[in-house]
C-alpha positions in Angstrom: -0.4 0.0 0.2 1.7 3.1 -1.2 0.7 6.5 0.6 -1.3 8.7 -1.2 -1.0 12.5 -1.9 -2.0 14.7 1.1 -4.6 17.1 -0.5 -3.9 20.5 0.0 -7.4 21.7 2.7 -7.8 25.2 0.9 -10.5 25.2 -1.9 -9.8 27.2 -5.0 -11.0 30.6 -4.7 -13.7 31.8 -7.6 -14.5 35.1 -8.5 -17.8 35.0 -10.1 -20.6 37.6 -8.1 -21.8 36.3 -4.8 -25.5 35.1 -5.0 -27.5 37.2 -2.9 -28.7 35.2 -0.2 -31.7 37.6 0.9 -35.1 34.9 -0.2 -36.5 35.8 -3.2 -39.6 35.1 -5.5 -38.0 32.9 -8.8 -38.8 33.7 -12.4 -40.1 30.3 -12.9 -42.9 30.2 -10.6 -44.7 32.8 -13.1 -44.1 30.6 -16.1 -47.1 29.7 -18.4 -48.4 26.2 -17.0 -46.5 23.1 -18.6 -47.6 22.0 -22.0 -49.4 25.0 -23.1 -50.9 24.7 -26.0 -50.6 28.4 -27.2 -47.0 28.3 -26.0 -44.5 28.7 -29.2 -41.7 26.4 -29.5 -39.6 29.9 -28.7 -41.3 30.4 -25.7 -40.9 27.2 -25.0 -37.1 27.2 -24.8 -37.7 30.9 -22.8 -39.2 28.3 -20.3 -36.9 25.6 -19.8 -34.0 28.1 -19.8 -35.2 30.0 -17.2 -35.7 26.7 -15.2 -32.2 25.4 -15.9 -30.6 28.8 -14.9 -32.5 29.0 -11.7 -31.5 25.2 -11.1 -27.8 26.3 -11.9 -27.6 29.2 -9.8 -29.1 27.6 -6.9 -26.4 25.0 -7.2 -23.6 27.6 -8.0 -24.9 29.2 -4.7 -24.8 25.6 -2.3 -21.7 25.2 -3.6 -20.5 28.8 -2.1 -22.4 28.1 1.1 -21.0 24.8 1.6 -17.0 24.9 0.8 -16.2 26.9 4.1 -18.0 24.6 6.4 -16.2 21.8 4.0 -13.2 23.9 5.0 -13.7 23.6 8.6 -14.1 20.0 8.7 -11.5 18.8 6.8 -9.3 20.7 9.1 -10.8 19.6 12.1 -11.5 16.4 10.9 -9.4 14.6 8.1 -6.3 16.4 8.2 -5.7 14.6 11.8 -6.1 11.4 10.1 -3.6 12.5 7.0 -0.5 13.0 9.8 -1.6 9.9 11.5 -1.3 8.0 8.3 2.0 9.6 7.4 3.3 8.9 10.4 2.7 5.2 10.3 3.9 5.3 7.1 7.5 6.4 8.1 7.1 4.1 11.2 7.1 1.1 8.8 9.8 2.1 6.7 12.1 2.3 9.8 10.6 -1.1 10.8 10.8 -2.5 7.9 14.4 -1.6 7.4 15.1 -2.5 10.5 14.0 -6.0 10.2 16.0 -6.4 7.0 19.1 -5.4 9.1 17.9 -8.5 11.6 16.8 -11.0 9.6 18.9 -13.1 7.3 17.1 -12.8 4.0 18.4 -14.4 0.3 19.7 -12.1 -2.3 16.7 -11.9 -4.2 14.7 -11.4 -0.8 17.0 -8.5 0.1 16.6 -6.9 -3.4 12.9 -7.1 -3.1 12.7 -5.3 0.5 15.4 -2.5 -0.9 12.7 -1.6 -4.3 9.8 -1.9 -1.2 11.4 0.2 1.0 12.4 2.7 -1.6 8.8 2.7 -3.5 7.3 3.5 0.1 9.7 5.8 0.9 9.7 8.4 -2.5 6.2 9.6 -1.8 6.6 10.1 1.7 9.9 12.2 0.4 7.8 14.0 -2.8 4.4 14.6 -1.3 4.3 14.7 2.9 7.8 16.3 2.6 9.7 14.1 5.3 12.9 14.5 4.1 14.8 12.8 6.6 14.2 9.3 5.0 16.4 10.4 2.1 19.6 8.8 3.4 16.9 5.7 4.0 16.2 6.2 0.6 19.7 6.6 -1.0 20.8 3.3 0.9 18.4 1.2 -0.5 18.2 2.6 -3.8 20.3 1.8 -7.1 20.4 5.9 -7.9 20.1 8.1 -4.6 17.0 10.2 -4.6 18.2 13.6 -5.6 19.9 11.9 -9.2 16.5 10.0 -9.4 14.7 13.1 -9.3 16.8 15.0 -11.8 16.9 12.0 -14.1 12.6 11.4 -13.8 12.9 16.0 -13.9 14.9 15.3 -17.5 12.1 13.0 -18.8 9.5 15.5 -17.7 11.0 18.4 -19.5 10.7 15.8 -22.7 7.5 14.9 -22.6 6.6 18.9 -21.8 8.9 19.8 -25.2 7.3 16.9 -26.8 3.5 18.3 -25.8 4.2 21.7 -27.1 6.0 21.1 -30.0 9.3 22.7 -29.2 13.0 21.3 -28.7 13.6 20.2 -25.7 17.5 21.9 -25.8 15.6 25.2 -26.7 13.9 24.8 -23.3 14.2 27.8 -20.9 15.8 26.5 -17.6 13.5 26.8 -14.4 13.6 25.1 -11.6 10.8 22.5 -12.0 9.1 21.0 -14.8 6.0 22.5 -13.3 6.8 25.6 -13.3 8.7 25.0 -17.3 4.8 23.8 -18.2 3.3 26.6 -16.9 5.5 29.1 -18.4 4.7 27.5 -21.9 0.7 27.0 -21.4 0.9 31.0 -20.1 3.0 31.4 -23.8 0.1 29.4 -25.1 -2.8 31.5 -24.3 -1.1 34.5 -25.0 -1.0 33.4 -28.8 -4.5 32.1 -29.1 -5.1 35.3 -27.2 -3.5 37.3 -29.7 -5.2 35.3 -32.6 -8.9 35.5 -31.0 -8.1 39.1 -31.1 -7.3 39.8 -34.4 -10.2 37.7 -35.3 -12.7 39.9 -33.2 -11.2 42.6 -34.8 -12.1 41.3 -37.8 -15.6 40.2 -37.0 -16.2 43.7 -35.7 -15.5 45.1 -38.8 -17.5 43.1 -40.8 -20.5 43.3 -38.3 -19.6 47.5 -38.8 -20.1 47.1 -42.2 -23.6 45.1 -41.8 -26.6 46.7 -41.3 -27.5 47.0 -37.1 -30.0 44.5 -35.6 -33.6 46.2 -34.7 -32.7 46.0 -31.0 -29.2 44.9 -29.4 -28.6 42.9 -26.2 -27.0 45.9 -24.2 -30.2 47.7 -25.5 -32.4 45.7 -23.8 -30.9 44.9 -20.5 -30.6 49.5 -20.8 -34.8 49.2 -21.3 -35.3 46.9 -18.6 -33.1 48.9 -16.2 -34.6 52.1 -16.8 -38.1 50.8 -16.0 -37.2 49.4 -13.1 -35.3 52.1 -11.5 -38.3 54.6 -12.0 -40.3 52.4 -10.1 -37.9 51.0 -7.5 -35.9 54.3 -7.0 -36.4 54.9 -3.2 -35.7 58.3 -3.1 -39.4 59.1 -4.3 -40.9 56.7 -1.6 -42.1 58.5 1.6 -42.4 55.4 3.6 -39.1 54.6 5.4 -40.2 50.5 5.5 -40.6 50.9 1.7 -38.0 52.9 1.0 -35.8 50.1 2.8 -36.9 47.8 0.5 -36.4 49.6 -2.0 -32.9 50.4 -1.0 -32.5 46.9 -1.6 -34.3 46.4 -4.6 -32.3 48.7 -5.8 -29.0 47.2 -4.8 -29.9 44.0 -6.8 -30.8 45.9 -9.8 -27.6 47.9 -10.3 -25.9 44.4 -9.3 -27.7 42.4 -12.1 -27.4 45.4 -15.1 -23.5 45.4 -14.1 -23.4 41.9 -14.5 -25.5 42.2 -17.7 -27.4 39.3 -15.9 -31.3 39.0 -17.9 -32.4 36.8 -15.3 -31.9 39.0 -12.5 -33.6 41.4 -14.0 -37.0 40.1 -15.4 -37.0 38.7 -11.6 -37.2 42.0 -10.1 -39.6 43.1 -13.0 -41.6 40.2 -11.9 -41.3 41.7 -8.5 -42.3 44.8 -9.1 -45.5 43.9 -11.0 -44.0 45.0 -14.4 -44.5 41.4 -15.7 -46.8 38.3 -14.6 -47.6 35.1 -16.6 -50.3 36.8 -18.9 -47.4 39.0 -20.1 -44.8 36.5 -20.5 -46.9 34.4 -22.7 -47.9 37.3 -25.0 -44.2 38.2 -25.3 -43.8 39.0 -28.8 -41.4 36.2 -30.7 -38.6 38.7 -31.4 -38.0 39.7 -28.0 -38.4 35.9 -26.7 -35.6 34.6 -29.5 -33.2 37.7 -28.0 -34.2 36.9 -24.3 -33.1 33.2 -25.2 -29.5 33.6 -26.6 -28.7 36.1 -23.5 -30.1 33.0 -21.2 -28.3 30.6 -23.3 -25.3 32.2 -22.5 -25.9 32.7 -19.0 -26.7 29.2 -18.6 -23.5 28.0 -20.5 -20.8 30.6 -18.2 -22.6 29.1 -15.4 -22.2 25.5 -15.9 -18.8 26.6 -16.6 -18.3 27.7 -13.3 -19.7 24.8 -11.7 -17.7 22.3 -13.8 -14.4 24.2 -12.8 -15.4 24.2 -9.2 -16.2 20.1 -9.5 -13.2 20.0 -11.2 -11.1 22.1 -8.6 -12.5 20.4 -5.9 -11.7 16.7 -6.9 -8.1 17.9 -7.4 -7.6 19.7 -4.0 -9.3 17.4 -2.2 -7.9 14.0 -3.8 -12.0 13.0 -4.2 -12.4 10.4 -7.0 -15.6 10.6 -8.8 -16.8 10.0 -12.1 -19.8 12.0 -12.1 -20.2 15.5 -11.2 -20.4 16.1 -7.5 -23.0 17.9 -5.8 -23.1 20.3 -2.5 -25.7 18.4 -0.8 -23.3 14.8 -1.1 -20.4 16.9 0.2 -21.0 15.0 4.0 -21.1 11.8 2.0 -18.1 12.2 0.5 -16.5 13.6 4.2 -17.3 10.1 5.1 -15.9 8.3 2.6 -12.5 9.5 2.9 -12.3 9.8 6.2 -13.2 5.7 6.4 -10.8 5.1 3.8 -8.0 7.2 5.8 -9.3 4.9 8.8 -8.9 1.6 6.3 -5.3 2.8 5.6 -4.2 3.3 9.4 -6.0 0.0 10.3 -3.6 -1.5 7.4 -0.6 0.0 8.7 -1.4 -0.9 11.9 -1.5 -4.5 11.3 1.6 -4.0 9.2 3.7 -2.7 11.6 2.1 -5.8 14.5 3.5 -8.0 11.7 7.2 -6.5 11.7 7.5 -7.2 15.1 7.5 -10.7 14.5 10.4 -11.7 13.1 9.4 -14.5 10.9 7.1 -12.8 8.7 9.1 -10.4 6.8 9.7 -12.7 4.1 5.9 -13.3 3.8 5.0 -9.8 4.0 7.6 -8.9 1.3 6.0 -12.1 -1.3 2.3 -10.3 -0.6 2.9 -7.4 -1.6 1.7 -6.0 -5.2 4.2 -5.8 -7.9 6.0 -2.4 -8.3 4.9 0.1 -10.8 7.5 1.1 -13.7 9.8 3.8 -13.3 7.8 5.7 -15.6 4.7 6.0 -13.8 6.4 8.8 -11.7 6.9 11.1 -15.1 3.5 10.3 -17.0 1.3 10.8 -13.5 3.0 13.9 -13.1 2.9 15.1 -16.8 -0.9 14.2 -16.8 -1.9 16.1 -13.4 -0.2 19.2 -15.1 -2.4 18.3 -18.3 -5.5 18.3 -15.9 -5.1 21.3 -14.3 -4.3 23.3 -17.8 -7.6 22.1 -18.8 -9.9 22.8 -15.7 -8.3 26.5 -15.5 -8.0 27.2 -19.3 
């Protein structure tokens, strides 16, 4: 059993606008009844987009609420288990080395012991930072740890060079392959951004030569904003309670307009009495189609953010799941991590107990799984770099 990496307990920070936690009415409650035979295809699409966007934003808000609680629980409940696990891994390594020095082993068993010790120590050096074990690694390895890492880094640089299509000898020197990968990834992003800017400039020139659309999205948002501002501005309200209510609504209005949040503006319009189910059902087709394009873009952006949070969470906390995690399932994920760590701790304790019995070392060695090939480390590190780049793209 090889020690796993200790995951970083700090969730990645996301920079999307923080959801308003105050209770509010949702636009989906005002939609025409499902299956309305008079609803056009564009109208049905509008209804679907509203429901999906509300659901996705609700999930995003739940993530932002759940992550701080997860972080606190991780520090309190999981970090002690991680520390206990790593300490037991170190004790097992020392016990194996001590047993090997006092027990009589054949040449093949001694070679197997050295190979197992190196395989067990290397993650403790790479991931847990237990550098006091480096002399023990060097004593059992055919190649000392520093030389092994240098060779591995060279192989990793070759993989990076091949990925970016450059000559490995022409790569700039940086302290680590990870830093080199990030430098080349940054160059690639800059090149892609420059190409995208040129393409956008060409498209803008072509658009300026074409006739302007009847109503562009920004104009539609501006019209909604002005209509709502006229109704919600608190300075025109004499009643103190209504003035306080309208001040809060006006703050939401300004935030929604600044974020080009069509759904937020439509919700406010409904709450202000400017929109109802009849008005939604009677909305003209050109406006519905324009709204559908804007809502579709917002839905895509929200779903992209959910995927990014999910991928970052799994990477930061070493949570492995094929399906996207849901914030309401984080308690189950925490329980699974704790169970897995406790199982690993129990197995390590059992290993230590067995190793204290002199005749069992040879049997213990023969029960171990075959060691992975030397190329596994480079391949895994390179794949991790690719995964990080894809997640942050």
